[in-house]
N, C-alpha and C positions, 0 to 999 in steps of 0.2 A: 540179167537176173537169172540165177540158177533155178532148177526145178524145185529144190528144197525150199526156196524162199517164196515161191508163188503162193502156197496156201497161207503163209503168214501175211503176205501182202493183201490177199483177198479178205482175210479176217480183219485186218486194220481198216481196209476200205469199207467193209460192212459196218464196223463200229463207228467210224467217222460219219458215214451216211446216216446212221440211226441217231447219232448225236446231233447232227445238223437239223434233223426233223424236230427233235425235242427242244433244241435251242430256239428254233423259229417259233414254236408254240409259246414258250415263255417270253420271248421278246415281243411277240404280238400282244400278249396279255399285259406286259409291262407298259407298252405304249398306250393301250386302251385305258388302263386304270390310272396311270400316273403321268402319261405323256412322255415325250422324249426329253432327255436331260438337256440337249442342246436347245430345244424349244423353250424350256423353262429358263435357261440362261439368257436367251434372247429377250424373253419377257422381262426378266429382272433388269437386264441392261437397258431396255427401253424405258422402264420406270425410273431407273437412276438417271438416264439421260434427260428425261422430262424434268425431274427435280433439279438437276444441275443447270438446265436451261433457265428455269425460273430464277434460281439463285444468281446465275450469271447476269441476267437482265437487271436485277436489283443492284448488283455490284457495279454494272456499267452506268446505271443512273447516278450512283454515288460518285463515280469518277468524273462525270461531266462538270458539276460545279467545282470540283477540286481543280480541274484543268483551267476553268475560267478564273479561279483565284490566282493561279500561277501566271496566267497571261494578262491579268487585269493591270491597267496603268492608272486607274482612278481609285482613290480611297473610298469614295461613295459606292462605286460598283463592287469593290472588293468586300465591303461590309455586307452588301446585299447577297453576294455570292457565298460569303461565309455563313450567313443565316440559312441560306438554301441548303448548303452542304450539311450543316448541323441537323436540320430537319430530316434530310435524306439519310444521313448516317444513323439517326435514331430508328428510322423505319427499317433499314436493312438489318441492324443489330437485333431489333425486335423479332423480325422474321427468322433470323438465324437461331435465336434462343428458342423460338416456338418449334422450329423443326428439330432442334437438338432434344428438346423436352419430349416431343412426340416419339422420337427414335428411342430414347431411353425407356419411356413408358412401354413401348412395344416390346423391347427386350425384357423388361420386368415381367410383362404378361407371359412371355414365352418361358421365362425361368419359373414363374409360379405354376404354370401348366405342367412343366416338366417335373417339378417337385410333387405335384398331386398325382401324376402318373407314375412316379418312381423312375423317371428318366434322368439319372444322375449325370449322364453325359452333358446334357444341356444345362443342368444346374451349375456345373463347374465351368463350362465353356463360356457362358454369357458373362459372368462377373470378370473373367480374365479379358474378355473382349472390351468391356466397358472401361476397365482399368488400364487398357493399353498394353497388356502383357501377353497378348495373343498374336504372335508374329511368326513368320516363316523364315527358315534358314536355308531354303532351297537354292538361293542365288549366291551362296558363299563361295568364293574362289578357293581352289585347292592347289596343292603343290605336287610336283612330280617326284620321282624317286631321287633326283639330285637336289631337291629342296627349292627348286625354282617355282615361283608363283605362276600358275596358268591363268591367262586372262581371256583367251578365246573360248567360245562355247564348244567348238570342235575338239580342242585340246582337253578341256575338262571332261567332256563326254567319253573320249577315248581313255582317259585316265581312270574314270569310274569303271568302265568295262574291264580294263586290265586288272583293277583292284579286286573286283568281285570274282573274276575268273580265277585269280590266285587264291582267294579265300574259300571259294566253294568247290574247287577242284584240287584233288591231291595227286601228286605224281605217283607213278607206278612203283611198287616196292621192288627193291633189288632182289630180295629173296622171298619166295612165297612162304607165308607162315604155315606151319603144320596145324591143321584144325582137326582135332579128334572127333570121332563120331559120337553123337549123343548116346548116353547110357540108356535112356528110355525116351519114348515118344510122349509128348504132352497130349492129354485128352482134350482135343479141340475139334469142334464141329466144323467140317470142311464142306458141307453141302451148300447149295444155293440159299441165300438168306430169304426169310419169309417177308411178306408185305408188312407185317406188323413191326418187324425190325427196322425197315426203312422209315416207317412213320415215326417210330420212337427216335431214330437218329435225326430226323428232320426237326422234330419238336425240341430236341436238346441243343440245337444250334443257337448261338448267341446273336442278339440283334445288333444293329449298327456296326457291322463288320464290312470292310471294303470288299467289293466283288473282285473276281479275277478278270482275265482277258475277255470273257464272254459278257461282262457287265450285268450279270444276273445276281441280284442281291438276296440276302438271307430272308428278308421280309417277304419277298415274292414267293419263296418256297413255303414259308410258314403261314401264309395267308389262308391256305386250306391244305393242311398236311396230308389229309386222306386222299384228296384228288392228286396232289403232287406225288404221293407214293404210287398211285396207280399209273401215272404217266411215266415216272422214272423207273419203275420196276422192270419192264422189259429191257431197257438199256442197261441197267445195273446188273441184271442177270446175264446179259450178253458179255459184259465186261468180266464178270465173275467166271463164267464158263470158258471163255476164250483166252482169259488171262492177258488181255490187251486193253489199253485205254485210248480214248480219243486224243488227237494231237493237241487240242486246246487244253486238255487236263494235264498234259505233261509240260506245259509252259506256264510260267508265272511272271508277275510284274514285281520287280525289286524296288522297294521304297527305302529311302535313306532316312535314318533316325539319328539325330545328333546326341552325343554323350558329353561328358564333361571334358574340358580342355580346349585347346586351339582347334577350331573347326576347319582350319586349312589343312590339318593333318588327317589323312583318311583313316588312320587307326582310331580316331576319336568319333567315328561313325559306325553304326551297325545297320545291316540291311535286313528287312523282312520281306518275305515273298507273299504276294497276294495270289492265292490259288483259286481254282474254280470251285464253286459250292458243291456241285454233284460229286466231285472227287473227295471233298471233305465228308460227304455223307457216306461214301464207300469206306473211307478211312475209319469213320466212327463205328460202322458195322463190324469191320475187321478187328478194331480194338476191343469191342465188346466181346467178340469171340475169344480173343487172346488173353484178355486181362485176368479172368478167373483162374486159368491154368498157370499163367506166368507168375501171378502174385504169390502162389504157393512156393515157388522156387526162389524168390528174392529174399535176401537177408533181412533180418528184422530191423537193422539200423537204417535201411534205405527208406526215405520219406517222400522224396520227389517222384513225380509221375506214378503215384499210387492213389487209389481211391480212398478218400477219407483221411489222407495224410498230406503234409506239405512242409515247406521249409520253415514255416512258422513254428511247427512242433519242435524242430531241431533247435531253432533259435531260443525257444522257451526252455528247452532242456539245458542248453549251454549256459543260459543266464542263471538258471538255478545252481548249476555246478560252480560258476564263478562266485555267486553270492555265498554259497556254503564254504568254499575254500577261503574266501575273505573273512567270513565269520570265525572259522576255525584256525585262521592264520596259517594256512597250508600253501605250499608252492603249487603253482599250476602252469603248465606249458600248453599252449594252443598252437597248432600248426595249420595254416591256411594254404591250400593248394589252388593256384589260379590256373585253370585249364582254359587257355586262350582259344576262342573259337572252337571249343571242343566238339560241338555237335555238327558244325559246318565242315570240320576238317577230317571227318571220318572217311577212310578209304572205302568207297561204296562196294567195290567188287569183293573185298574181304568180308564186308558186312553181309553181303548176299550169301557167301559161302558159309558163314557162321550160322545164319538163319536156316540154310538148307541142310546143315549137318544132321 
C-alpha cells in the first residue's frame, strides 16, 4: 500500500469500527425488544409441528379401519369396519373444519386490526392469502443466453449474477465526454447536518421496509427518533466529514421482482436493492439540502422526483389533452420513449464528473 493510501485506509477503518459499535447497540436492542428472528421462526415451526402432529394422528386413526376394510374377508367384519371408518372420518373432517375456521377467523382479526390501525399492507395481504393468490415465484427456472433452460441451482445462481452485473455496470466509454464547467454554483449548505435534521429524516422513513445487510429495520430506528438521532449523529458526522461510508452501507441485497411475460426470461424480471437504513438517513439529509436549490433549475415540465409533483399530474394533463382533441376532432400524435433500465444503466464515473463540475 502506498503512503498516499494509508490515511484513506485509516479513515475507512475508523468509520467501520464506529459503525460496528452502533450496529451492536441496535442489534442488542432488537434482540431485547423483539427477540431474534431465527428464534421466532423456531417457535412458529414448533407450533406448526405440534398442530401437524395432532392432525397426523387423527388421519392415521382414519387409515386403520380403511386398511381393515381392504384386508377383510368376511362380509360381517367388513360392515363393522365400514361403520367404524365412517365414524372416524366424520370426526377427522370435523376437526379439520374447526382448525380451518379458527385459522380464517385469526386472519380476519388481523385484517380488522390492520384496517383500524391504517396498516393497508396487511389489509391487502391477508385476503390474497385466503384466496390462494399469494404465491412466490422465486423458484422459477430461467434460461441462459442460448435459450437453454437451467435446472441446477448453481447454474441459475451464476446466470442471475451475470445478468445483474450486465444491467448494473456499464462498460467504459471509448471517448470521454466533454463536460463544461457550471456557469454558477448552487446555494447549498455543505456544513455538517444538525441533530434536528437527522431526527426529521428518521421520522420521514416509511414503515414495513425490508432491512439491508445489517438486518436493522425502520421500526427499530423510529421507535425513539430522538434517542436514535443522538446515537447516530457521531457516526453520520464522521461519514460527512471524512467522505467515506462503512463497508456494510456500500453493499446491498438484490431482490428479484417478476414482471409480465415468461418468467424464464430474465428480461421479464427487475431487481431492487435492499440498502442499510443509516445510509438512507444520510441520503435523505443530502436530498433535503439539494432539493430546494436544484428544484429552481429544473424545467417546468418535469414532474417526477419533485416535491408536490408526480407522474399522476402528467397523466392527468395528457388525458385532458386527449379528451379536448377528441371533442374538437383534432389530430393528436403522442410519442412514448421507453428508456430501458435508464437509471441502472448510467455510467457512474461520468455522472460523478457532471455532479462535480
